[in-house]
C-alpha positions in Angstrom: 0.0 0.0 0.0 1.2 3.5 -0.7 0.5 7.0 0.5 -2.6 7.4 -1.7 -4.2 4.3 -0.1 -3.4 5.6 3.3 -4.9 9.0 2.6 -8.1 7.4 1.2 -8.6 4.8 3.9 -7.7 6.6 7.2 -10.7 9.0 7.2 -13.1 6.1 6.6 -14.7 4.3 9.6 -12.8 1.1 8.7 -10.7 -0.7 11.3 -7.1 -1.7 10.7 -8.1 -5.3 10.9 -10.5 -4.9 8.1 -7.9 -3.2 6.0 -5.4 -6.0 6.7 -7.9 -8.7 5.8 -8.9 -6.9 2.6 -5.2 -6.6 1.6 -4.6 -10.2 2.4 -7.7 -11.3 0.5 -6.5 -9.2 -2.5 -3.2 -11.0 -2.5 -4.9 -14.4 -2.4 -7.3 -13.3 -5.2 -4.3 -12.2 -7.3 -2.6 -15.6 -6.7 -5.8 -17.4 -7.8 -6.2 -15.2 -10.9 -2.6 -15.6 -12.0 -2.7 -19.4 -11.4 -5.9 -19.7 -13.5 -4.5 -17.5 -16.4 -1.1 -19.2 -16.5 -2.5 -22.7 -16.5 -5.8 -22.3 -18.4 -4.3 -23.5 -21.7 -2.1 -26.3 -20.4 -4.8 -28.0 -18.3 -6.7 -28.6 -21.5 -4.1 -29.0 -24.3 -1.6 -31.1 -22.4 -4.0 -34.0 -21.5 -5.3 -33.9 -25.1 -1.8 -34.2 -26.4 -0.7 -37.0 -24.1 -3.8 -39.2 -23.7 -6.2 -37.8 -26.2 -5.7 -40.8 -28.5 -6.5 -43.3 -25.8 -9.9 -45.0 -26.1 -10.7 -44.9 -22.4 -12.6 -41.8 -21.3 -12.0 -42.5 -17.6 -8.2 -42.5 -18.2 -8.4 -39.2 -19.9 -10.6 -37.6 -17.2 -8.3 -39.0 -14.4 -5.2 -37.7 -16.2 -6.8 -34.3 -16.9 -8.1 -33.8 -13.4 -4.9 -34.8 -11.7 -2.8 -32.6 -14.0 -5.1 -29.6 -13.4 -5.1 -30.0 -9.6 -1.4 -30.3 -9.3 -0.6 -27.6 -11.7 -2.9 -25.2 -9.9 -1.4 -26.2 -6.5 2.2 -25.9 -7.8 1.5 -22.4 -9.3 -0.1 -21.4 -6.0 2.9 -22.5 -4.1 5.3 -20.5 -6.3 3.2 -17.4 -6.0 2.7 -17.8 -2.2 6.5 -18.4 -1.8 7.3 -15.1 -3.4 4.7 -13.3 -1.3 6.0 -15.0 1.8 9.6 -14.0 1.1 8.5 -10.4 0.6 6.5 -10.5 3.8 9.4 -11.8 5.8 11.7 -9.1 4.4 9.1 -6.5 5.2 8.8 -7.7 8.7 12.6 -7.8 9.3 13.9 -4.8 7.5 13.3 -1.1 7.9 11.2 0.5 5.1 14.1 2.2 3.4 16.3 -1.0 3.5 13.3 -3.1 2.3 12.8 -1.0 -0.8 16.4 -1.4 -1.8 16.8 -5.1 -1.0 13.5 -6.1 -2.5 14.6 -5.0 -6.0 17.7 -7.2 -5.8 15.6 -10.1 -4.4 13.0 -9.8 -7.1 15.7 -9.7 -9.8 17.3 -12.8 -8.3 14.0 -14.6 -8.2 13.2 -13.7 -11.8 16.6 -15.2 -12.8 16.1 -18.3 -10.8 12.5 -18.9 -12.1 13.7 -18.4 -15.7 16.6 -20.8 -15.1 14.1 -23.4 -13.7 11.9 -22.9 -16.8 14.8 -23.2 -19.2 16.3 -26.3 -17.5 13.0 -28.1 -16.9 13.5 -30.5 -19.8 16.9 -31.6 -18.5 15.7 -32.5 -15.0 14.4 -36.0 -15.8 17.7 -37.0 -17.4 19.7 -35.3 -14.6 17.8 -37.3 -12.0 18.7 -40.6 -13.7 22.4 -39.7 -13.2 22.0 -39.4 -9.4 22.3 -42.1 -6.9 19.0 -43.2 -5.2 19.8 -41.4 -2.0 20.6 -38.2 -3.8 17.5 -38.5 -6.0 15.3 -38.9 -3.0 16.8 -35.7 -1.4 16.2 -33.8 -4.6 12.7 -35.3 -5.1 11.4 -33.8 -1.8 12.2 -30.3 -3.0 9.6 -28.2 -4.6 8.6 -28.1 -7.4 9.8 -31.7 -8.1 7.9 -32.9 -5.1 4.6 -32.0 -6.7 5.2 -34.8 -9.1 4.7 -37.2 -6.2 1.4 -35.4 -5.4 0.4 -35.9 -9.1 1.0 -39.6 -8.8 -1.1 -39.7 -5.6 -4.0 -37.9 -7.3 -3.8 -40.5 -10.1 -4.2 -43.2 -7.5 -0.6 -44.4 -7.6 0.5 -43.3 -4.2 1.8 -46.7 -3.3 4.8 -46.4 -5.6 8.2 -46.1 -3.9 9.0 -42.7 -2.5 5.7 -41.2 -3.8 4.3 -40.8 -0.3 7.4 -38.8 0.9 7.2 -36.5 -2.2 3.5 -36.0 -1.6 4.0 -35.1 2.1 6.8 -32.7 1.1 4.7 -31.0 -1.5 1.7 -30.5 0.9 4.1 -29.3 3.6 5.7 -26.8 1.3 2.4 -25.4 0.2 1.1 -25.2 3.7 4.3 -23.5 4.9 4.2 -20.9 2.1 0.5 -20.2 3.0 1.1 -19.8 6.7 4.3 -17.8 6.3 2.4 -15.4 4.0 -0.3 -14.8 6.6 2.1 -14.5 9.6 4.6 -12.3 7.9 2.1 -9.8 6.7 0.3 -9.9 10.0 3.5 -9.0 11.8 4.6 -6.3 9.3 1.3 -4.8 8.2 0.6 -2.5 11.2 4.1 -1.1 11.4 4.3 -0.6 7.6 0.8 0.9 7.4 1.2 3.4 10.2 4.6 4.6 8.9 3.4 5.4 5.4 3.1 9.1 6.0 6.6 9.2 7.4 8.1 7.2 4.5 9.7 9.4 1.8 8.8 8.7 -1.8 12.3 7.5 -2.7 13.2 4.9 -5.3 14.7 1.5 -4.7 18.1 2.7 -5.9 20.2 5.3 -4.0 20.2 8.7 -5.6 23.4 9.9 -7.2 23.8 13.5 -8.2 23.8 13.8 -12.0 27.2 15.6 -11.9 28.8 12.6 -10.3 27.3 10.1 -12.8 29.7 8.1 -14.9 27.7 9.1 -18.0 28.0 12.8 -17.3 30.7 13.5 -19.9 29.0 11.4 -22.5 25.7 12.9 -21.7 27.0 16.4 -22.1 28.5 15.5 -25.5 25.4 13.8 -26.8 22.5 15.9 -25.5 22.8 19.2 -27.3 19.6 21.0 -26.8 17.7 22.1 -23.7 14.7 19.8 -24.6 17.0 16.8 -25.0 18.7 17.4 -21.6 15.4 18.0 -19.8 13.6 15.0 -21.4 16.6 12.7 -20.9 16.8 13.6 -17.2 13.1 12.9 -16.9 13.5 9.5 -18.6 16.7 8.6 -16.6 15.2 9.5 -13.3 11.9 7.8 -14.0 13.6 4.6 -15.0 16.0 4.6 -12.0 13.6 5.8 -9.3 10.3 4.3 -10.2 9.7 0.9 -8.8 7.4 -0.2 -11.6 9.7 0.9 -14.4 12.7 -0.8 -12.7 10.7 -4.0 -12.4 10.1 -4.0 -16.1 13.7 -3.3 -16.9 15.1 -5.8 -14.4 12.7 -8.4 -15.8 14.0 -8.0 -19.3 17.6 -7.9 -18.0 17.0 -11.2 -16.1 15.6 -12.7 -19.3 18.6 -11.5 -21.2 21.0 -13.0 -18.7 19.3 -16.4 -18.7 19.1 -16.4 -22.5 22.8 -15.6 -22.6 23.7 -18.4 -20.2 21.6 -20.8 -22.4 23.4 -19.6 -25.5 26.8 -20.2 -23.9 25.7 -23.6 -22.6 24.7 -24.7 -26.1 28.3 -24.7 -27.2 29.8 -28.1 -28.0 32.4 -27.8 -25.3 33.9 -25.1 -23.1 37.2 -25.1 -24.9 35.7 -24.3 -28.3 33.7 -21.5 -26.6 36.7 -19.4 -25.5 39.5 -20.6 -27.6 38.1 -20.3 -31.1 39.6 -17.9 -33.7 37.4 -16.2 -34.6 35.3 -16.5 -31.4 32.4 -19.0 -31.5 28.9 -17.8 -32.5 27.6 -18.6 -29.0 30.2 -16.2 -27.5 29.5 -13.5 -30.1 25.7 -13.7 -29.6 25.8 -12.8 -25.8 26.1 -9.0 -26.2 23.4 -9.1 -29.0 21.1 -10.9 -26.6 21.7 -8.4 -23.8 21.4 -5.5 -26.1 18.0 -6.7 -27.5 16.5 -7.5 -24.1 17.7 -4.2 -22.4 16.6 -2.1 -25.4 13.2 -3.8 -25.6 12.8 -3.5 -21.8 13.4 0.3 -21.9 11.1 0.6 -24.9 8.3 -1.2 -23.0 9.0 1.0 -20.0 8.4 4.1 -22.2 4.8 3.2 -22.5 4.2 3.1 -18.7 3.1 6.6 -17.5 4.7 8.2 -14.6 2.6 11.2 -13.5 0.1 12.0 -16.1 -1.2 15.3 -14.5 2.4 16.6 -14.8 2.7 16.3 -18.5 1.1 19.8 -18.9 4.6 21.3 -18.9 5.5 19.3 -22.1 2.2 20.2 -23.7 2.9 23.9 -23.1 6.6 23.9 -23.8 7.1 21.6 -26.9 6.0 22.4 -30.4 3.8 19.5 -31.7 5.1 19.9 -35.2 8.7 20.6 -34.5 9.6 18.3 -31.6 12.5 16.1 -30.7 10.7 13.0 -29.3 12.5 10.5 -31.5 16.0 12.0 -31.0 15.4 12.1 -27.2 14.2 8.5 -27.1 17.1 7.4 -29.4 19.6 8.9 -27.0 18.0 7.3 -23.9 17.9 3.8 -25.5 21.6 4.1 -26.7 22.9 5.6 -23.5 21.2 3.0 -21.3 22.3 0.1 -23.4 25.6 0.8 -25.1 27.1 2.8 -22.2 27.9 -0.4 -20.4 27.5 -3.1 -23.0 30.0 -1.7 -25.5 32.9 -1.5 -22.9 32.0 -4.9 -21.4 31.9 -6.4 -24.9 35.2 -4.9 -25.8 37.0 -6.0 -22.6 35.6 -9.5 -22.8 36.6 -10.0 -26.5 39.9 -8.3 -25.9 40.8 -10.9 -23.2 40.0 -13.8 -25.7 40.6 -12.6 -29.2 43.0 -9.6 -29.2 42.6 -6.0 -30.2 41.5 -6.4 -33.7 38.6 -8.8 -33.0 37.6 -6.8 -30.0 37.3 -3.5 -31.9 35.5 -5.2 -34.8 33.1 -7.1 -32.6 32.3 -3.9 -30.5 31.8 -1.8 -33.7 29.4 -4.3 -35.2 27.5 -4.5 -31.9 27.2 -0.7 -31.8 26.0 -0.4 -35.4 23.5 -3.2 -35.1 22.1 -1.8 -31.9 21.8 1.6 -33.5 19.8 0.0 -36.3 17.6 -1.9 -33.8 16.9 1.4 -32.0 15.8 3.0 -35.3 13.5 0.1 -36.0 11.9 0.4 -32.6 11.4 4.1 -33.0 10.0 3.9 -36.5 6.8 5.8 -35.7 7.7 7.1 -32.3 6.2 10.6 -31.6 5.6 11.0 -27.9 7.6 12.0 -24.8 8.3 8.9 -22.8 6.3 8.4 -19.6 3.9 11.3 -20.2 1.1 9.4 -22.1 -1.6 7.0 -20.9 -1.2 3.2 -21.4 -1.6 2.3 -25.1 -5.0 0.9 -25.8 -5.4 -2.7 -27.0 -5.8 -3.0 -30.7 -6.5 -5.8 -33.1 -2.9 -6.1 -34.2 -1.4 -6.1 -30.6 -0.8 -9.8 -30.8 1.1 -9.4 -34.1 3.3 -6.9 -32.3 4.2 -9.4 -29.7 5.0 -12.0 -32.5 7.1 -9.4 -34.2 9.2 -8.8 -31.1 9.8 -12.6 -30.8 10.7 -12.8 -34.4 13.0 -9.8 -33.9 14.7 -11.5 -31.0 15.4 -14.6 -33.1 16.7 -12.6 -36.0 18.8 -10.2 -34.0 20.5 -12.8 -31.8 21.1 -15.4 -34.4 21.9 -14.0 -37.9 24.2 -11.0 -37.0 26.4 -13.2 -34.7 26.6 -15.9 -37.4 27.4 -13.4 -40.1 30.0 -11.7 -37.8 31.6 -15.1 -37.1 31.8 -15.7 -40.9 33.2 -12.2 -41.4 35.9 -12.4 -38.8 37.5 -15.3 -40.5 38.3 -13.0 -43.4 38.3 -9.2 -42.6 37.4 -8.4 -46.2 34.0 -10.0 -45.6 33.1 -7.3 -43.1 32.2 -5.0 -46.1 28.9 -6.9 -46.4 27.7 -5.3 -43.2 27.8 -1.8 -44.7 25.3 -2.3 -47.6 23.0 -4.5 -45.5 22.7 -2.1 -42.6 22.7 0.8 -45.0 19.7 -0.7 -46.8 17.8 -1.0 -43.5 18.5 2.6 -42.5 17.7 3.9 -45.9 14.4 2.1 -45.8 13.6 3.6 -42.5 14.5 7.0 -43.7 12.3 6.6 -46.9 9.4 5.4 -44.8 9.5 8.4 -42.5 9.7 10.8 -45.4 6.5 9.3 -46.8 4.6 9.7 -43.6 1.9 12.3 -43.5 2.5 15.4 -41.4 -0.4 14.5 -39.1 1.4 11.2 -38.3 4.5 13.1 -37.3 2.9 15.4 -34.8 3.7 15.0 -31.1 0.9 13.2 -29.2 0.1 12.8 -25.5 -2.4 10.0 -25.8 
């Protein structure tokens, strides 16, 4: 709950107990809703795919019901475990420390959950490589223990070790449920009563802009007053707003897990780091991170910060002669390449030498610039100053386009770069290809109507 909730609830004749129960009920309702949404498709499609061809209707119903029950319970455990961890941290830490620690904890949880998702297909094979005692120890850990609960629901609880796995799954679910209630019961009163005293600070510590590592680069890139003002708005919104940071950290976690998966797909560790030129898996890592971070910031642009405060931009900026796209371009490039380019150069320098490091970093920068231009093809708004975009009939196609863009950006440029580094003269192919893309973008923008270029706040 925030200060707005406190201001609205305190004058009402509602007891603190009622407020707590309402908040706790909202948490459980959210868990139930997310559980239903996440598993709605799998509880229908998975049984059809596995036992749909069987002639027995009772077998299909038993399989489908067991799968649905266990999937809902496992999802509920995962959600409750996250809420329980947040409640424990809230009960143990001061408000300021909790806001800073919670961001790191949520980022770590996102990475761990993505790792679990990405390695789920390897778990059965990995369990077969363990001894019986070690397999039993791993089997009682959630979420693997819910497989025992599934066997029990199917009426096969008498199988070896299934009972222990079932007990472990039920105990884990009950512990997560009780911990959530107790942790929020302990921390709610203290947190609620201190809301008026809690400053509206972001989860990251504030650093004066003059002491920022990007200050010299920012002064060189941001040339006009509008660019400086809007960049500071974007930078401070992303770094101080909890919601925007969650979006960015989620995409960064996805990029880290995808990078680890790309590195692990190499035939062996020796070929990954000793190839000349470097392997495609190694070259693809900065492209994966660049794509995920850039897309994350682009998504964050659509999340409004304080809509009533956008009047100053309406009054100040000319709708026909604005700098919305140059500002957004600089924000995306500074937030991505300012740390990716040096990291890419140093990592490649340690493995491949100066020439390969310079070429690899240059290709990464150019490809990221092209990616940013594609993302800002029709951009004409000041970031964080517009309402949420409305759902349109082609919104699903946009998501598919982002997925296709990820596949294209993280596979083909690294492969082409690997082919080019084996013969430096082959690098000339990058110039016409990327030039054609930029020329096409420029031509498209030239053909746009003037009304489609005007600055909008909706």
